N, CA, C and O atoms as a GROMACS GRO file, in nm:
protein
  568
    1MET      N    1  -3.102  -0.617  -1.829
    1MET     CA    2  -3.244  -0.549  -1.865
    1MET      C    3  -3.235  -0.461  -1.807
    1MET      O    4  -3.175  -0.463  -1.700
    2VAL      N    5  -3.306  -0.320  -1.868
    2VAL     CA    6  -3.326  -0.212  -1.817
    2VAL      C    7  -3.476  -0.178  -1.774
    2VAL      O    8  -3.569  -0.159  -1.852
    3ARG      N    9  -3.479  -0.173  -1.640
    3ARG     CA   10  -3.626  -0.148  -1.650
    3ARG      C   11  -3.687  -0.026  -1.656
    3ARG      O   12  -3.604   0.064  -1.643
    4SER      N   13  -3.826   0.021  -1.673
    4SER     CA   14  -3.853   0.144  -1.715
    4SER      C   15  -3.884   0.183  -1.567
    4SER      O   16  -3.904   0.108  -1.471
    5PHE      N   17  -3.881   0.358  -1.576
    5PHE     CA   18  -3.900   0.416  -1.476
    5PHE      C   19  -4.034   0.410  -1.402
    5PHE      O   20  -4.039   0.432  -1.281
    6SER      N   21  -4.143   0.380  -1.475
    6SER     CA   22  -4.283   0.337  -1.430
    6SER      C   23  -4.253   0.208  -1.311
    6SER      O   24  -4.271   0.200  -1.189
    7ASP      N   25  -4.201   0.124  -1.407
    7ASP     CA   26  -4.130  -0.012  -1.317
    7ASP      C   27  -4.069   0.020  -1.191
    7ASP      O   28  -4.124  -0.012  -1.086
    8ARG      N   29  -3.941   0.090  -1.196
    8ARG     CA   30  -3.861   0.093  -1.054
    8ARG      C   31  -3.952   0.173  -0.987
    8ARG      O   32  -3.932   0.170  -0.866
    9LEU      N   33  -4.078   0.271  -1.035
    9LEU     CA   34  -4.132   0.359  -0.943
    9LEU      C   35  -4.258   0.238  -0.836
    9LEU      O   36  -4.275   0.236  -0.714
   10LYS      N   37  -4.323   0.154  -0.945
   10LYS     CA   38  -4.395   0.053  -0.858
   10LYS      C   39  -4.342  -0.057  -0.769
   10LYS      O   40  -4.409  -0.112  -0.681
   11SER      N   41  -4.216  -0.084  -0.801
   11SER     CA   42  -4.136  -0.169  -0.704
   11SER      C   43  -4.077  -0.078  -0.565
   11SER      O   44  -4.042  -0.148  -0.470
   12GLY      N   45  -4.071   0.004  -0.556
   12GLY     CA   46  -4.041   0.102  -0.466
   12GLY      C   47  -3.881   0.151  -0.457
   12GLY      O   48  -3.826   0.217  -0.370
   13GLU      N   49  -3.814   0.076  -0.613
   13GLU     CA   50  -3.686   0.115  -0.605
   13GLU      C   51  -3.638   0.271  -0.602
   13GLU      O   52  -3.531   0.321  -0.565
   14ILE      N   53  -3.747   0.324  -0.651
   14ILE     CA   54  -3.760   0.494  -0.673
   14ILE      C   55  -3.876   0.500  -0.578
   14ILE      O   56  -3.986   0.445  -0.574
   15LYS      N   57  -3.792   0.611  -0.481
   15LYS     CA   58  -3.923   0.642  -0.361
   15LYS      C   59  -3.866   0.814  -0.392
   15LYS      O   60  -3.753   0.862  -0.385
   16PRO      N   61  -4.010   0.883  -0.431
   16PRO     CA   62  -3.973   1.038  -0.421
   16PRO      C   63  -3.913   1.083  -0.293
   16PRO      O   64  -3.924   1.010  -0.195
   17PRO      N   65  -3.839   1.219  -0.284
   17PRO     CA   66  -3.750   1.273  -0.184
   17PRO      C   67  -3.889   1.326  -0.085
   17PRO      O   68  -3.900   1.298   0.035
   18ALA      N   69  -3.987   1.407  -0.164
   18ALA     CA   70  -4.077   1.445  -0.079
   18ALA      C   71  -4.194   1.312   0.001
   18ALA      O   72  -4.276   1.335   0.090
   19ALA      N   73  -4.176   1.220  -0.044
   19ALA     CA   74  -4.266   1.092   0.000
   19ALA      C   75  -4.182   1.058   0.100
   19ALA      O   76  -4.249   1.041   0.202
   20GLU      N   77  -4.033   1.034   0.125
   20GLU     CA   78  -3.959   1.021   0.244
   20GLU      C   79  -3.972   1.114   0.347
   20GLU      O   80  -3.997   1.084   0.463
   21LEU      N   81  -3.953   1.249   0.297
   21LEU     CA   82  -3.982   1.343   0.403
   21LEU      C   83  -4.089   1.353   0.472
   21LEU      O   84  -4.079   1.374   0.593
   22ILE      N   85  -4.201   1.343   0.418
   22ILE     CA   86  -4.339   1.364   0.514
   22ILE      C   87  -4.357   1.240   0.492
   22ILE      O   88  -4.352   1.230   0.615
   23GLY      N   89  -4.372   1.133   0.457
   23GLY     CA   90  -4.392   0.991   0.505
   23GLY      C   91  -4.527   0.923   0.456
   23GLY      O   92  -4.606   0.848   0.514
   24PHE      N   93  -4.524   0.984   0.306
   24PHE     CA   94  -4.632   0.901   0.226
   24PHE      C   95  -4.589   0.808   0.163
   24PHE      O   96  -4.471   0.803   0.128
   25ARG      N   97  -4.693   0.697   0.132
   25ARG     CA   98  -4.632   0.578   0.022
   25ARG      C   99  -4.727   0.572  -0.095
   25ARG      O  100  -4.840   0.614  -0.070
   26MET      N  101  -4.708   0.532  -0.205
   26MET     CA  102  -4.753   0.503  -0.320
   26MET      C  103  -4.808   0.353  -0.290
   26MET      O  104  -4.738   0.272  -0.230
   27LEU      N  105  -4.941   0.319  -0.337
   27LEU     CA  106  -4.984   0.202  -0.324
   27LEU      C  107  -5.018   0.155  -0.442
   27LEU      O  108  -5.019   0.034  -0.461
   28SER      N  109  -5.055   0.253  -0.554
   28SER     CA  110  -5.091   0.225  -0.677
   28SER      C  111  -5.064   0.329  -0.796
   28SER      O  112  -5.077   0.451  -0.788
   29PHE      N  113  -5.033   0.272  -0.885
   29PHE     CA  114  -5.058   0.400  -1.003
   29PHE      C  115  -5.028   0.311  -1.154
   29PHE      O  116  -4.932   0.248  -1.199
   30ALA      N  117  -5.156   0.342  -1.201
   30ALA     CA  118  -5.169   0.284  -1.352
   30ALA      C  119  -5.322   0.339  -1.423
   30ALA      O  120  -5.427   0.360  -1.361
   31ASP      N  121  -5.300   0.354  -1.566
   31ASP     CA  122  -5.396   0.385  -1.642
   31ASP      C  123  -5.502   0.532  -1.595
   31ASP      O  124  -5.625   0.537  -1.590
   32GLY      N  125  -5.409   0.629  -1.568
   32GLY     CA  126  -5.468   0.734  -1.540
   32GLY      C  127  -5.524   0.756  -1.375
   32GLY      O  128  -5.616   0.827  -1.334
   33GLU      N  129  -5.447   0.683  -1.313
   33GLU     CA  130  -5.510   0.643  -1.142
   33GLU      C  131  -5.423   0.665  -1.029
   33GLU      O  132  -5.343   0.578  -1.062
   34SER      N  133  -5.386   0.700  -0.947
   34SER     CA  134  -5.290   0.656  -0.834
   34SER      C  135  -5.367   0.665  -0.723
   34SER      O  136  -5.473   0.725  -0.712
   35ARG      N  137  -5.287   0.579  -0.615
   35ARG     CA  138  -5.336   0.562  -0.452
   35ARG      C  139  -5.240   0.581  -0.362
   35ARG      O  140  -5.148   0.501  -0.344
   36PHE      N  141  -5.255   0.689  -0.299
   36PHE     CA  142  -5.120   0.719  -0.185
   36PHE      C  143  -5.194   0.692  -0.046
   36PHE      O  144  -5.318   0.691  -0.040
   37GLU      N  145  -5.110   0.670   0.068
   37GLU     CA  146  -5.184   0.687   0.204
   37GLU      C  147  -5.070   0.722   0.270
   37GLU      O  148  -4.961   0.697   0.218
   38MET      N  149  -5.079   0.778   0.379
   38MET     CA  150  -4.999   0.830   0.507
   38MET      C  151  -5.040   0.842   0.632
   38MET      O  152  -5.156   0.873   0.655
   39ASP      N  153  -4.946   0.818   0.737
   39ASP     CA  154  -5.020   0.823   0.895
   39ASP      C  155  -4.982   0.953   0.911
   39ASP      O  156  -4.863   0.981   0.923
   40ALA      N  157  -5.072   1.040   0.913
   40ALA     CA  158  -5.073   1.168   0.970
   40ALA      C  159  -5.103   1.189   1.146
   40ALA      O  160  -5.199   1.144   1.208
   41GLY      N  161  -4.972   1.282   1.209
   41GLY     CA  162  -4.960   1.274   1.338
   41GLY      C  163  -4.908   1.421   1.383
   41GLY      O  164  -4.894   1.520   1.313
   42PRO      N  165  -4.888   1.408   1.491
   42PRO     CA  166  -4.828   1.535   1.545
   42PRO      C  167  -4.711   1.587   1.482
   42PRO      O  168  -4.676   1.698   1.523
   43MET      N  169  -4.636   1.530   1.387
   43MET     CA  170  -4.544   1.565   1.320
   43MET      C  171  -4.565   1.667   1.201
   43MET      O  172  -4.485   1.746   1.151
   44HIS      N  173  -4.692   1.640   1.173
   44HIS     CA  174  -4.748   1.706   1.047
   44HIS      C  175  -4.868   1.817   1.092
   44HIS      O  176  -4.960   1.865   1.025
   45HIS      N  177  -4.828   1.838   1.235
   45HIS     CA  178  -4.927   1.948   1.271
   45HIS      C  179  -4.875   2.108   1.224
   45HIS      O  180  -4.755   2.135   1.224
   46ASN      N  181  -4.966   2.195   1.189
   46ASN     CA  182  -4.985   2.340   1.197
   46ASN      C  183  -4.958   2.374   1.358
   46ASN      O  184  -4.965   2.282   1.440
   47PRO      N  185  -4.931   2.494   1.392
   47PRO     CA  186  -4.911   2.569   1.562
   47PRO      C  187  -5.065   2.550   1.629
   47PRO      O  188  -5.095   2.571   1.746
   48MET      N  189  -5.151   2.504   1.520
   48MET     CA  190  -5.333   2.493   1.590
   48MET      C  191  -5.317   2.359   1.611
   48MET      O  192  -5.412   2.310   1.673
   49GLY      N  193  -5.230   2.284   1.581
   49GLY     CA  194  -5.236   2.127   1.651
   49GLY      C  195  -5.325   2.024   1.556
   49GLY      O  196  -5.344   1.908   1.593
   50THR      N  197  -5.388   2.087   1.408
   50THR     CA  198  -5.406   2.030   1.323
   50THR      C  199  -5.298   1.998   1.215
   50THR      O  200  -5.192   2.061   1.214
   51VAL      N  201  -5.329   1.876   1.103
   51VAL     CA  202  -5.234   1.877   0.994
   51VAL      C  203  -5.240   1.986   0.916
   51VAL      O  204  -5.344   2.044   0.886
   52HIS      N  205  -5.116   2.019   0.877
   52HIS     CA  206  -5.110   2.160   0.807
   52HIS      C  207  -5.193   2.117   0.649
   52HIS      O  208  -5.214   2.016   0.583
   53GLY      N  209  -5.217   2.242   0.644
   53GLY     CA  210  -5.308   2.226   0.482
   53GLY      C  211  -5.166   2.189   0.339
   53GLY      O  212  -5.179   2.142   0.226
   54GLY      N  213  -5.068   2.228   0.397
   54GLY     CA  214  -4.951   2.228   0.310
   54GLY      C  215  -4.914   2.066   0.310
   54GLY      O  216  -4.872   2.015   0.207
   55ILE      N  217  -4.927   2.010   0.396
   55ILE     CA  218  -4.908   1.860   0.370
   55ILE      C  219  -5.015   1.790   0.303
   55ILE      O  220  -4.990   1.716   0.207
   56LEU      N  221  -5.133   1.807   0.345
   56LEU     CA  222  -5.257   1.779   0.228
   56LEU      C  223  -5.216   1.793   0.106
   56LEU      O  224  -5.210   1.696   0.031
   57CYS      N  225  -5.185   1.906   0.070
   57CYS     CA  226  -5.170   1.940  -0.066
   57CYS      C  227  -5.061   1.886  -0.118
   57CYS      O  228  -5.065   1.854  -0.236
   58THR      N  229  -4.918   1.858  -0.027
   58THR     CA  230  -4.861   1.803  -0.123
   58THR      C  231  -4.901   1.635  -0.126
   58THR      O  232  -4.853   1.576  -0.223
   59LEU      N  233  -4.958   1.578  -0.061
   59LEU     CA  234  -4.999   1.435  -0.090
   59LEU      C  235  -5.057   1.434  -0.185
   59LEU      O  236  -5.021   1.358  -0.276
   60ALA      N  237  -5.191   1.537  -0.204
   60ALA     CA  238  -5.306   1.524  -0.328
   60ALA      C  239  -5.162   1.538  -0.448
   60ALA      O  240  -5.150   1.458  -0.541
   61ASP      N  241  -5.100   1.611  -0.433
   61ASP     CA  242  -5.017   1.671  -0.545
   61ASP      C  243  -4.921   1.588  -0.617
   61ASP      O  244  -4.876   1.606  -0.730
   62SER      N  245  -4.887   1.466  -0.508
   62SER     CA  246  -4.787   1.369  -0.532
   62SER      C  247  -4.894   1.242  -0.646
   62SER      O  248  -4.859   1.195  -0.754
   63ALA      N  249  -5.028   1.217  -0.568
   63ALA     CA  250  -5.085   1.126  -0.614
   63ALA      C  251  -5.136   1.172  -0.770
   63ALA      O  252  -5.138   1.101  -0.871
   64MET      N  253  -5.182   1.328  -0.754
   64MET     CA  254  -5.242   1.372  -0.885
   64MET      C  255  -5.099   1.377  -1.039
   64MET      O  256  -5.116   1.378  -1.161
   65GLY      N  257  -4.985   1.379  -0.964
   65GLY     CA  258  -4.892   1.350  -1.072
   65GLY      C  259  -4.830   1.238  -1.133
   65GLY      O  260  -4.765   1.220  -1.236
   66MET      N  261  -4.882   1.144  -1.007
   66MET     CA  262  -4.836   0.971  -1.056
   66MET      C  263  -4.948   0.987  -1.134
   66MET      O  264  -4.916   1.041  -1.240
   67ALA      N  265  -5.066   0.964  -1.128
   67ALA     CA  266  -5.159   0.948  -1.219
   67ALA      C  267  -5.160   1.008  -1.370
   67ALA      O  268  -5.199   0.960  -1.477
   68PHE      N  269  -5.096   1.142  -1.331
   68PHE     CA  270  -5.126   1.195  -1.509
   68PHE      C  271  -4.972   1.131  -1.577
   68PHE      O  272  -4.962   1.096  -1.695
   69ALA      N  273  -4.868   1.126  -1.482
   69ALA     CA  274  -4.766   1.064  -1.528
   69ALA      C  275  -4.790   0.899  -1.582
   69ALA      O  276  -4.732   0.845  -1.677
   70SER      N  277  -4.870   0.851  -1.512
   70SER     CA  278  -4.918   0.694  -1.614
   70SER      C  279  -4.992   0.688  -1.738
   70SER      O  280  -5.026   0.588  -1.800
   71THR      N  281  -5.019   0.852  -1.772
   71THR     CA  282  -5.082   0.842  -1.910
   71THR      C  283  -4.965   0.927  -1.993
   71THR      O  284  -5.004   1.006  -2.079
   72LEU      N  285  -4.835   0.915  -1.971
   72LEU     CA  286  -4.774   0.973  -2.069
   72LEU      C  287  -4.693   0.890  -2.149
   72LEU      O  288  -4.639   0.788  -2.106
   73GLY      N  289  -4.680   0.943  -2.297
   73GLY     CA  290  -4.578   0.830  -2.382
   73GLY      C  291  -4.447   0.854  -2.375
   73GLY      O  292  -4.400   0.941  -2.301
   74GLU      N  293  -4.376   0.776  -2.453
   74GLU     CA  294  -4.261   0.808  -2.471
   74GLU      C  295  -4.208   0.955  -2.518
   74GLU      O  296  -4.273   1.021  -2.598
   75GLY      N  297  -4.091   1.002  -2.466
   75GLY     CA  298  -4.056   1.118  -2.497
   75GLY      C  299  -4.147   1.229  -2.456
   75GLY      O  300  -4.127   1.340  -2.504
   76GLU      N  301  -4.254   1.205  -2.363
   76GLU     CA  302  -4.298   1.296  -2.258
   76GLU      C  303  -4.306   1.323  -2.088
   76GLU      O  304  -4.325   1.251  -1.989
   77THR      N  305  -4.282   1.462  -2.112
   77THR     CA  306  -4.301   1.469  -1.952
   77THR      C  307  -4.428   1.562  -1.939
   77THR      O  308  -4.518   1.571  -2.023
   78PHE      N  309  -4.417   1.636  -1.805
   78PHE     CA  310  -4.505   1.708  -1.814
   78PHE      C  311  -4.480   1.764  -1.662
   78PHE      O  312  -4.410   1.699  -1.584
   79THR      N  313  -4.549   1.907  -1.618
   79THR     CA  314  -4.531   2.016  -1.544
   79THR      C  315  -4.642   2.041  -1.488
   79THR      O  316  -4.735   2.061  -1.566
   80THR      N  317  -4.678   2.050  -1.321
   80THR     CA  318  -4.830   2.143  -1.328
   80THR      C  319  -4.822   2.251  -1.344
   80THR      O  320  -4.715   2.298  -1.305
   81LEU      N  321  -4.909   2.335  -1.398
   81LEU     CA  322  -4.967   2.440  -1.465
   81LEU      C  323  -5.052   2.516  -1.293
   81LEU      O  324  -5.027   2.632  -1.260
   82GLU      N  325  -5.115   2.457  -1.236
   82GLU     CA  326  -5.208   2.484  -1.159
   82GLU      C  327  -5.252   2.411  -1.050
   82GLU      O  328  -5.271   2.300  -1.099
   83ILE      N  329  -5.283   2.405  -0.922
   83ILE     CA  330  -5.319   2.306  -0.825
   83ILE      C  331  -5.449   2.423  -0.729
   83ILE      O  332  -5.435   2.543  -0.705
   84LYS      N  333  -5.550   2.347  -0.698
   84LYS     CA  334  -5.609   2.392  -0.595
   84LYS      C  335  -5.715   2.307  -0.536
   84LYS      O  336  -5.791   2.223  -0.583
   85VAL      N  337  -5.689   2.368  -0.393
   85VAL     CA  338  -5.723   2.244  -0.272
   85VAL      C  339  -5.859   2.315  -0.207
   85VAL      O  340  -5.886   2.435  -0.199
   86ASN      N  341  -5.918   2.222  -0.173
   86ASN     CA  342  -6.065   2.306  -0.103
   86ASN      C  343  -6.023   2.172   0.019
   86ASN      O  344  -6.009   2.049   0.013
   87TYR      N  345  -6.013   2.292   0.143
   87TYR     CA  346  -6.006   2.198   0.300
   87TYR      C  347  -6.133   2.143   0.374
   87TYR      O  348  -6.179   2.220   0.458
   88LEU      N  349  -6.184   2.050   0.363
   88LEU     CA  350  -6.316   2.028   0.425
   88LEU      C  351  -6.343   1.999   0.569
   88LEU      O  352  -6.452   2.024   0.620
   89ARG      N  353  -6.231   1.940   0.643
   89ARG     CA  354  -6.226   1.922   0.764
   89ARG      C  355  -6.102   1.886   0.843
   89ARG      O  356  -6.014   1.821   0.786
   90PRO      N  357  -6.087   1.923   0.978
   90PRO     CA  358  -5.970   1.913   1.010
   90PRO      C  359  -5.938   1.802   1.039
   90PRO      O  360  -6.031   1.723   1.059
   91VAL      N  361  -5.768   1.743   1.056
   91VAL     CA  362  -5.741   1.622   1.075
   91VAL      C  363  -5.638   1.622   1.159
   91VAL      O  364  -5.532   1.676   1.128
   92PHE      N  365  -5.660   1.561   1.278
   92PHE     CA  366  -5.545   1.540   1.382
   92PHE      C  367  -5.418   1.436   1.373
   92PHE      O  368  -5.295   1.446   1.366
   93GLU      N  369  -5.518   1.329   1.376
   93GLU     CA  370  -5.417   1.205   1.371
   93GLU      C  371  -5.556   1.098   1.285
   93GLU      O  372  -5.672   1.069   1.313
   94ALA      N  373  -5.460   1.068   1.171
   94ALA     CA  374  -5.554   0.943   1.084
   94ALA      C  375  -5.458   0.891   0.986
   94ALA      O  376  -5.350   0.942   0.957
   95LYS      N  377  -5.506   0.794   0.944
   95LYS     CA  378  -5.438   0.714   0.817
   95LYS      C  379  -5.524   0.816   0.710
   95LYS      O  380  -5.642   0.848   0.726
   96LEU      N  381  -5.444   0.854   0.608
   96LEU     CA  382  -5.518   0.941   0.511
   96LEU      C  383  -5.522   0.850   0.398
   96LEU      O  384  -5.450   0.754   0.423
   97LEU      N  385  -5.582   0.840   0.273
   97LEU     CA  386  -5.574   0.813   0.160
   97LEU      C  387  -5.591   0.897   0.049
   97LEU      O  388  -5.695   0.961   0.035
   98ALA      N  389  -5.503   0.902  -0.029
   98ALA     CA  390  -5.531   1.020  -0.157
   98ALA      C  391  -5.564   0.918  -0.288
   98ALA      O  392  -5.497   0.821  -0.323
   99ASN      N  393  -5.673   0.962  -0.344
   99ASN     CA  394  -5.730   0.883  -0.453
   99ASN      C  395  -5.709   0.954  -0.608
   99ASN      O  396  -5.798   1.036  -0.631
  100ALA      N  397  -5.632   0.943  -0.692
  100ALA     CA  398  -5.632   1.061  -0.774
  100ALA      C  399  -5.683   0.981  -0.895
  100ALA      O  400  -5.680   0.858  -0.902
  101LYS      N  401  -5.740   1.082  -1.011
  101LYS     CA  402  -5.766   1.022  -1.153
  101LYS      C  403  -5.789   1.114  -1.240
  101LYS      O  404  -5.894   1.178  -1.235
  102VAL      N  405  -5.706   1.134  -1.325
  102VAL     CA  406  -5.718   1.203  -1.437
  102VAL      C  407  -5.848   1.233  -1.513
  102VAL      O  408  -5.905   1.130  -1.550
  103VAL      N  409  -5.896   1.320  -1.538
  103VAL     CA  410  -6.031   1.355  -1.587
  103VAL      C  411  -6.044   1.388  -1.695
  103VAL      O  412  -6.152   1.367  -1.751
  104HIS      N  413  -5.929   1.456  -1.770
  104HIS     CA  414  -5.916   1.476  -1.909
  104HIS      C  415  -5.762   1.455  -1.928
  104HIS      O  416  -5.680   1.488  -1.842
  105ARG      N  417  -5.727   1.393  -2.057
  105ARG     CA  418  -5.619   1.385  -2.066
  105ARG      C  419  -5.599   1.444  -2.244
  105ARG      O  420  -5.626   1.362  -2.332
  106GLY      N  421  -5.557   1.569  -2.280
  106GLY     CA  422  -5.563   1.600  -2.430
  106GLY      C  423  -5.438   1.619  -2.467
  106GLY      O  424  -5.354   1.589  -2.381
  107ARG      N  425  -5.401   1.657  -2.565
  107ARG     CA  426  -5.289   1.663  -2.626
  107ARG      C  427  -5.139   1.738  -2.558
  107ARG      O  428  -5.021   1.705  -2.559
  108THR      N  429  -5.202   1.832  -2.510
  108THR     CA  430  -5.127   1.951  -2.435
  108THR      C  431  -5.161   1.970  -2.307
  108THR      O  432  -5.071   2.011  -2.233
  109VAL      N  433  -5.274   1.950  -2.259
  109VAL     CA  434  -5.341   1.961  -2.138
  109VAL      C  435  -5.402   1.874  -2.042
  109VAL      O  436  -5.499   1.818  -2.095
  110GLY      N  437  -5.385   1.838  -1.918
  110GLY     CA  438  -5.443   1.759  -1.866
  110GLY      C  439  -5.543   1.789  -1.732
  110GLY      O  440  -5.503   1.887  -1.669
  111LEU      N  441  -5.644   1.735  -1.683
  111LEU     CA  442  -5.714   1.775  -1.604
  111LEU      C  443  -5.728   1.658  -1.471
  111LEU      O  444  -5.816   1.573  -1.487
  112VAL      N  445  -5.666   1.652  -1.373
  112VAL     CA  446  -5.663   1.560  -1.300
  112VAL      C  447  -5.738   1.614  -1.156
  112VAL      O  448  -5.732   1.730  -1.115
  113GLU      N  449  -5.807   1.506  -1.094
  113GLU     CA  450  -5.862   1.532  -0.948
  113GLU      C  451  -5.821   1.413  -0.832
  113GLU      O  452  -5.780   1.298  -0.846
  114CYS      N  453  -5.849   1.491  -0.719
  114CYS     CA  454  -5.772   1.367  -0.593
  114CYS      C  455  -5.878   1.443  -0.483
  114CYS      O  456  -5.897   1.560  -0.450
  115ASP      N  457  -5.937   1.311  -0.445
  115ASP     CA  458  -6.018   1.300  -0.320
  115ASP      C  459  -5.880   1.237  -0.185
  115ASP      O  460  -5.815   1.134  -0.199
  116VAL      N  461  -5.872   1.302  -0.106
  116VAL     CA  462  -5.809   1.277   0.047
  116VAL      C  463  -5.914   1.248   0.166
  116VAL      O  464  -5.978   1.329   0.232
  117THR      N  465  -5.911   1.122   0.175
  117THR     CA  466  -6.014   1.070   0.304
  117THR      C  467  -5.968   1.007   0.431
  117THR      O  468  -5.885   0.916   0.422
  118THR      N  469  -6.000   1.034   0.518
  118THR     CA  470  -5.945   0.927   0.609
  118THR      C  471  -5.991   0.741   0.597
  118THR      O  472  -6.071   0.694   0.516
  119GLN      N  473  -5.941   0.692   0.666
  119GLN     CA  474  -5.960   0.535   0.628
  119GLN      C  475  -6.087   0.530   0.660
  119GLN      O  476  -6.135   0.430   0.607
  120ASN      N  477  -6.173   0.595   0.726
  120ASN     CA  478  -6.308   0.551   0.731
  120ASN      C  479  -6.365   0.605   0.634
  120ASN      O  480  -6.477   0.557   0.620
  121GLY      N  481  -6.335   0.706   0.541
  121GLY     CA  482  -6.424   0.698   0.425
  121GLY      C  483  -6.461   0.865   0.427
  121GLY      O  484  -6.524   0.920   0.337
  122LYS      N  485  -6.415   0.926   0.531
  122LYS     CA  486  -6.446   1.064   0.560
  122LYS      C  487  -6.364   1.156   0.471
  122LYS      O  488  -6.241   1.158   0.481
  123LEU      N  489  -6.439   1.245   0.371
  123LEU     CA  490  -6.373   1.339   0.298
  123LEU      C  491  -6.293   1.445   0.358
  123LEU      O  492  -6.354   1.504   0.448
  124VAL      N  493  -6.180   1.485   0.337
  124VAL     CA  494  -6.103   1.579   0.404
  124VAL      C  495  -6.063   1.683   0.328
  124VAL      O  496  -6.060   1.797   0.374
  125ALA      N  497  -6.025   1.654   0.200
  125ALA     CA  498  -6.003   1.775   0.141
  125ALA      C  499  -5.994   1.729  -0.038
  125ALA      O  500  -5.938   1.622  -0.064
  126ARG      N  501  -6.035   1.791  -0.124
  126ARG     CA  502  -6.047   1.769  -0.230
  126ARG      C  503  -5.961   1.865  -0.327
  126ARG      O  504  -5.969   1.987  -0.322
  127ALA      N  505  -5.876   1.794  -0.416
  127ALA     CA  506  -5.788   1.913  -0.521
  127ALA      C  507  -5.806   1.882  -0.644
  127ALA      O  508  -5.854   1.774  -0.680
  128VAL      N  509  -5.768   1.976  -0.721
  128VAL     CA  510  -5.764   1.975  -0.877
  128VAL      C  511  -5.631   2.027  -0.925
  128VAL      O  512  -5.583   2.127  -0.872
  129SER      N  513  -5.573   1.966  -1.018
  129SER     CA  514  -5.463   2.027  -1.084
  129SER      C  515  -5.484   1.990  -1.218
  129SER      O  516  -5.538   1.889  -1.264
  130THR      N  517  -5.422   2.109  -1.283
  130THR     CA  518  -5.414   2.112  -1.450
  130THR      C  519  -5.285   2.105  -1.483
  130THR      O  520  -5.204   2.183  -1.432
  131CYS      N  521  -5.246   2.008  -1.574
  131CYS     CA  522  -5.082   1.958  -1.634
  131CYS      C  523  -5.082   2.005  -1.731
  131CYS      O  524  -5.187   2.031  -1.789
  132SER      N  525  -4.965   2.030  -1.781
  132SER     CA  526  -4.905   2.042  -1.905
  132SER      C  527  -4.826   1.942  -2.000
  132SER      O  528  -4.705   1.957  -1.978
  133VAL      N  529  -4.843   1.871  -2.070
  133VAL     CA  530  -4.749   1.775  -2.143
  133VAL      C  531  -4.639   1.853  -2.214
  133VAL      O  532  -4.661   1.953  -2.283
  134LEU      N  533  -4.544   1.811  -2.198
  134LEU     CA  534  -4.393   1.847  -2.273
  134LEU      C  535  -4.337   1.748  -2.353
  134LEU      O  536  -4.327   1.628  -2.328
  135ARG      N  537  -4.302   1.811  -2.453
  135ARG     CA  538  -4.272   1.707  -2.548
  135ARG      C  539  -4.115   1.786  -2.606
  135ARG      O  540  -4.093   1.904  -2.579
  136GLY      N  541  -3.999   1.687  -2.702
  136GLY     CA  542  -3.914   1.770  -2.735
  136GLY      C  543  -3.806   1.842  -2.642
  136GLY      O  544  -3.787   1.804  -2.527
  137ASP      N  545  -3.733   1.958  -2.703
  137ASP     CA  546  -3.665   2.011  -2.613
  137ASP      C  547  -3.710   2.084  -2.462
  137ASP      O  548  -3.636   2.120  -2.371
  138LYS      N  549  -3.839   2.090  -2.471
  138LYS     CA  550  -3.909   2.104  -2.321
  138LYS      C  551  -3.898   1.979  -2.238
  138LYS      O  552  -3.878   1.966  -2.117
  139ALA      N  553  -3.911   1.913  -2.310
  139ALA     CA  554  -3.918   1.759  -2.198
  139ALA      C  555  -3.776   1.723  -2.145
  139ALA      O  556  -3.763   1.657  -2.042
  140GLU      N  557  -3.677   1.764  -2.212
  140GLU     CA  558  -3.526   1.704  -2.144
  140GLU      C  559  -3.487   1.781  -2.002
  140GLU      O  560  -3.513   1.885  -1.941
  141GLY      N  561  -3.434   1.702  -1.996
  141GLY     CA  562  -3.376   1.731  -1.830
  141GLY      C  563  -3.485   1.726  -1.732
  141GLY      O  564  -3.470   1.781  -1.622
  142ARG      N  565  -3.601   1.661  -1.765
  142ARG     CA  566  -3.678   1.646  -1.667
  142ARG      C  567  -3.748   1.494  -1.591
  142ARG      O  568  -3.823   1.503  -1.493
   0.00000   0.00000   0.00000
């Protein structure tokens, strides 16, 4: 029996290379939502000693991408058109949680939001992403 891409992701059989490199984990994704976590520490720091903004952006982008991917139908893929991140407080070392939710899923465009918090619930960053749904020839090879 051939398992779907979604099932293989959920089981951990497929792990995104960026997740392996940076060290974040997908906890769940379904029905337009996803949840990721990571243990942020010195290996993620910028020269000023705080977690690099690009790391937080990548964590949020990955969570938003999986949330949006969970809404795709057969023969559909997507690409990110835009991402915006508001950094709200510095992070030194913490378990971070990224909770993403699809706010709008239209025929061609979607909007996804993500809050990145510490394990204690302190908001670290808020991200918003615009996604474009691809079909047919545009979806091939993705």
